N, C-alpha and C positions, 0 to 999 in steps of 0.2 A: 362213647366207644365207637359208634357207627361213623362219626366224623373222622376219627383216627384211621379207621379201616379205609374209608374213601380216599383220604389223603395218601395213604400208603399205596393204594392201587394206582392212583393217578401218578405218583412219583415213579412207580415201577414202569408204567406204560411210557411215560415221558423219557426216562433213561433208556429203556429198551429201544425206542424209536431212534434215539440219538446213536446208539451203538450200531444199529442196522443201517443207518443212512450215511455213515461216514466212510470215506475211502480209507485205504490202508497206508497211512503215513508212517515212515520210519524216521528215526532220529540219527541213524548211523550211516554216514556217507560211504565209507569203505565197504560195509556190508551190502549197501544198495548197489554198488558197482558189480559185486560178485553176482548178485541176483540178476541184475540187468544183463550181464554178459551171458549167463546161463540161459536166460529166457529170450535173448536177443530183443530187448526192449530199451527204449530211451529212458533217461532219468529226468524227472522234473524236480529241480532243487529250488525250494521256496525259502527266501530270506524274509522274515516277517517280524514285526513288533506287535504281537497278537493282542496285547492288552493296552496299547497306547496309540497306535498308528491308525488314524481314520482310513486312509487308502487301503491299508492291509485288511481292515475289517470289511470294507466294501468288496474287495477281491474275494475274501472268504465267503461272504454272504451271497454275493451275486453270481459268482462263477464257480469257485471251488466246492461249495456246498450244494450246488445245483444237482438235481438228479441226472441231468444230461452229462455233466462233467464227471460225476462219480461213476457212472456206468462206463464211460469211455476210459477213464483212468484205471479203474480196476482191471480192465482187460488189456490195456495197451501201454501202461507206464509203470515205472518204479518211482514212488513218491518219497521225497526226503524233505523234511522241514527243519530249518535252522531258525529257531525262535530266539528273540532278544527281548523278553518281557522286562518291564520296569517295576511293576507292583511287587511289594515284598511277598505277598501270598502266592505269586506265580513264579517265583524264582526257581531256576533249574539247579541241578547239582553242579558242583564245581567242575566235575569231569565233562558234563554236557556243555556248560558255558565255555570251557576251554576248547572243546571240539568245534562249537559253533564259531568262536572267535578265529580259530585256525582256518575254517572254511571262508569266513568273511575276508580274511587277508589273502587267502589263496586266489579267490575270485575277484578281489578288488571291488567289493560292494560299497556303493556310495549313497544309496538311498533305499528306502523301504516303501512298499515291497519290491523285491527283485525276484523275478522268476527266470531261472536258467533252464534251458533244455540242453541236455548233454547226451552224447552217444554213450554206449555202454563201456567205453574206455575212459570216460570223463572229459572228453573234448567238448567244448562249448559249441553248440549249433545255433543257439538263439538266446537273446537276453531281452526281457521286458522289464523296464523300471517304472514303478508307479502303477496306479490302477489304470488298466487299458480302456475302461469305459465301453467295452464291447459286450456282446452277449456271450453266453457259454459256448454256443455253436461256432461263433467266429473265433473265439479263443482256441477251441479244439481244432478248427480248420488250420489255424496258424501252426499248431503243433504238428499236425499231419503233414503240412507242406515242408516243415523243417526236418522231419524225420523220415522222409520217403525212402532213403537208402537203407536205413535200419529195418524198416518194415519189409523191404524186398528180401532181405536176408533171412527173415524168420519164416 
């Protein structure tokens, strides 16, 4: 009995830490633009193959899941994720797959990961294809440079 209790407590702690350490990603591009316009924030739109793409996993682990990026993103960005998983257990709803496919066509995505920085009207300000191989702070600085005009308006 004590073993089960210990495992339950550990699972709770682990899942709680994941919930508190993650940024606020949305899956709906149109809703994100409404939020971005209201808050005068840029949109970071991530195209990823979360369960099969090694560079996508590296981007997530080394940059997007870093405390530095999470802190910056939660204050300064509207985050949208368009995922294209391949494993059967990770498949998205038909509606979400269609939404992501439409975004893929709209922005002409040709490789994963692709990170787009958009203004709050959906105009592309910057595009990074592949894993950039930089630190989170350099990645953030690139976003800051590309979004200076938006930041001035807020």
